[in-house]
BAMAR-226375 format. One line per 2 residues: number of its first residue (from 1); their letters; for each residue x, y, z of N, C-alpha, C. Coordinates in steps of 0.02 Angstrom, whole numbers. Each point is the difference from the previous one (the first is absolute). Layout:
NUM) a) X Y Z X Y Z X Y Z ~ ...
END
This chain:
1) xx) 1433 2193 906 -44 -79 33 -67 -16 -39 ~ -68 71 -4 -55 -2 2 13 7 -114
3) xx) 46 4 -4 -7 18 -74 5 -82 -53 ~ 59 -26 67 -3 -56 -53 -55 -53 20
5) xx) -14 3 47 -91 -42 25 -40 25 -59 ~ 31 71 -19 -73 25 -4 -10 -48 -104
7) xx) 72 14 -19 20 -19 -66 18 -79 5 ~ -18 -44 37 -4 -70 15 -55 -2 -24
9) xx) -43 41 54 -76 -26 -11 -34 27 -73 ~ 22 36 -17 -48 18 -105 36 -62 -35
11) xx) 48 -17 42 40 -54 -78 -33 -63 34 ~ -19 -19 44 -16 -65 16 -95 35 -28
13) xx) -13 38 25 -59 -12 -28 -32 -1 -58 ~ 95 31 -48 -40 4 -88 21 -54 -21
15) xx) 31 -42 35 28 -97 -6 -75 -23 1 ~ -34 -6 40 -61 -19 20 -58 25 -46
17) xx) -9 44 -37 -34 26 -15 23 -28 -97 ~ 53 -19 -24 27 -22 -63 -12 -81 16
19) xx) -13 -24 45 11 -47 1 -69 -36 -13 ~ -49 26 56 -46 7 -22 -70 15 -68
21) xx) 52 46 -27 -23 -2 -89 23 -28 -38 ~ 66 -56 15 29 -40 -42 -40 -45 7
23) xx) -46 -14 61 -35 -61 -9 -40 -4 -30 ~ -19 79 6 -97 2 -40 5 -4 -55
25) xx) 69 48 -55 -11 -30 -52 -21 5 -68 ~ -8 -16 -58 -63 13 -49 -35 -58 -8
27) xx) -13 34 -33 -82 -80 -23 50 -34 -58 ~ 21 4 -14 63 -78 -6 31 -52 24
29) xx) 28 78 43 12 -80 31 -31 -34 59 ~ -90 34 16 -8 -58 44 -101 1 -38
31) xx) 38 -34 -60 -78 -27 -34 -2 8 -77 ~ 27 44 -31 -24 -7 -49 13 -49 -58
33) xx) -10 -9 -47 13 -67 -64 -4 -66 72 ~ -17 -40 31 -31 -38 28 -65 -53 -5
35) xx) 0 -39 -28 -54 -31 -39 -50 -25 33 ~ -61 -1 31 -51 -17 18 -20 -91 23
37) xx) -3 -11 21 -38 -63 -3 -8 -29 70 ~ -53 -67 -13 -9 -8 29 31 -104 17
39) xx) 25 -36 60 31 -26 -21 -16 -79 72 ~ 2 -49 -21 -78 -39 77 89 -56 -12
41) xx) 1 -29 90 43 -18 15 13 -22 51 ~ 51 -27 47 -7 -30 54 102 58 37
43) xx) -22 75 52 43 -1 25 36 -8 29 ~ 84 12 -4 30 -23 16 53 11 49
45) xx) 35 -36 53 58 77 10 85 -63 -58 ~ 19 87 -32 29 -38 -36 69 -7 37
47) xx) -13 5 78 91 -10 22 4 -70 -20 ~ -62 -56 33 -11 -87 20 -2 -1 -91
49) xx) -46 18 -31 -38 -10 -76 78 -29 -42 ~ 24 43 -7 57 16 -64 54 -29 27
51) xx) 19 -13 74 74 -35 -4 -7 -117 4 ~ -73 5 31 -19 -79 -12 -77 13 -27
53) xx) -53 33 19 -54 -7 -32 -32 -27 41 ~ 17 52 39 -62 -25 76 -87 69 -14
55) xx) -69 -22 -13 -49 -5 -11 -31 -20 37 ~ -67 -4 0 -54 -49 -19 -29 10 96
57) xx) -74 -15 24 11 -27 81 24 5 20 ~ 60 -84 -35 28 -27 76 58 78 -18
59) xx) -8 43 -9 69 46 10 -41 75 27 ~ -61 -3 3 -10 53 12 13 26 57
61) xx) 10 -39 74 6 44 54 90 15 -10 ~ 46 -12 -48 66 29 10 -3 51 -32
63) xx) -54 -13 -74 -8 84 -46 -32 44 36 ~ -23 -10 49 -48 55 40 61 25 61
65) xx) 53 -37 8 22 30 42 96 43 -33 ~ 38 -59 -29 -20 53 -94 3 61 -9
67) xx) -53 12 -17 -34 64 -32 2 61 63 ~ -35 -37 77 0 76 45 64 -27 -8
69) xx) 67 -2 15 74 27 12 39 30 -66 ~ -33 14 -55 30 7 -35 -9 0 -69
71) xx) -11 -103 -14 11 -1 -64 -21 27 -73 ~ -2 -7 -41 -31 38 -49 -44 -45 -29
73) xx) -50 25 10 -108 -39 -38 27 -11 -72 ~ -23 -62 -23 7 15 -77 -88 -45 12
75) xx) 7 -15 -99 -69 -24 -4 20 -58 -82 ~ -21 -63 30 18 -76 -70 -32 -4 0
77) xx) -38 49 -62 -45 2 -70 0 -64 -24 ~ -74 -39 -9 -16 -47 -41 38 -14 -38
79) xx) 22 39 -33 45 -36 -71 62 -29 33 ~ 32 25 56 59 -7 37 59 75 11
81) xx) -20 23 -25 37 85 -18 -24 33 67 ~ 60 8 26 -13 11 70 42 111 24
83) xx) -64 24 5 6 69 -2 -4 26 77 ~ 64 36 19 15 71 50 -44 5 26
85) xx) -54 13 55 -41 44 -16 34 65 69 ~ -13 45 -26 0 74 41 -22 28 22
87) xx) -10 44 46 -51 47 14 12 70 -35 ~ -78 46 2 -4 48 -49 20 61 78
89) xx) 53 12 -11 52 69 60 -45 56 0 ~ -17 27 -32 -63 52 -20 -43 42 72
91) xx) -20 -53 23 -33 37 53 -45 -73 77 ~ -12 5 31 -14 -69 43 -56 7 -50
93) xx) -38 -14 14 -52 5 -50 20 -63 -68 ~ 64 34 -33 4 -56 -73 28 -60 64
95) xx) 8 -2 51 98 -52 28 -72 -56 21 ~ -68 21 -14 -53 -80 64 -8 -47 -35
97) xx) 4 -27 -77 -18 -47 -36 91 -33 3 ~ 82 61 -19 26 -59 10 -6 -51 90
99) xx) -12 44 26 -7 -13 62 -52 -52 41 ~ -33 -27 -29 -61 -25 -14 17 -54 -2
101) xx) 45 -23 -77 45 -29 -41 51 -60 64 ~ 18 51 39 26 -37 34 -27 -43 28
103) xx) -39 22 46 -43 -67 22 -2 -36 0 ~ -39 1 -76 3 -55 -36 47 -61 -26
105) xx) 54 15 -8 34 -50 -17 -29 -77 17 ~ 19 -15 -55 -24 -74 13 -58 -9 -54
107) xx) -23 55 -16 -71 -5 -13 20 -34 -39 ~ -57 14 -57 -11 -12 -63 -76 102 -33
109) xx) 48 20 -35 -15 60 1 2 52 -51 ~ -54 41 -23 14 13 -61 14 108 28
111) xx) 32 20 -46 72 45 -4 -30 51 -21 ~ -10 62 -4 4 44 -89 22 66 42
113) xx) 41 16 -9 58 61 -32 23 -8 -54 ~ 36 59 -12 77 15 -44 39 -24 5
115) xx) 7 -22 -98 84 -79 17 60 65 -13 ~ 75 -22 41 37 19 -49 30 -24 5
117) xx) 78 -7 -42 35 -41 -23 87 39 1 ~ 31 -50 52 87 56 1 29 -40 4
119) xx) 60 -29 -36 38 -16 -23 1 -90 12 ~ -70 -10 -24 -30 -74 -9 -37 2 36
121) xx) -7 -15 79 -69 46 50 -28 0 -17 ~ -97 -22 -9 -25 48 -10 -37 -27 72
123) xx) -18 85 1 -49 -12 62 -83 35 16 ~ -56 4 37 -26 37 -9 -14 47 50
125) xx) -21 56 16 -37 36 48 -67 -23 16 ~ -26 -38 48 -44 -11 31 -30 72 12
127) xx) -84 -14 -50 -63 27 -5 -45 -14 70 ~ -9 -73 -26 -52 -58 18 33 -41 1
129) xx) -57 -31 55 14 -64 16 -67 -57 5 ~ -12 -6 -34 -64 -74 27 21 -57 16
131) x) -24 -35 54 -9 -85 -22 -37 -22 -41
END
């Protein structure tokens, strides 16, 4: 019985360690190749903006509630292009600009970060946000 418990403990530890290592990844998986950019536009909750163009001050209360409940955050640029905004989760400090952007939904801001495009979806890893 003790042998089974020990084997199980080692197996669980191995699985947990490999999961942590796989999340860390390589530079190629975590940012190499992004194009640095700065974009000005309105922060929108994509759950309302995409299906029915919910945006602007009249939609601000709904947008705050949607973002708080997990709706994806986007930036509607002045040229009409929409970007998915993502956080840099490499450290707690790196997450702060994205978290600040979530608080400013429905406001016009300037976002700076690295832009990536996968499968036709443009996303910006938020490095800074200014009003």
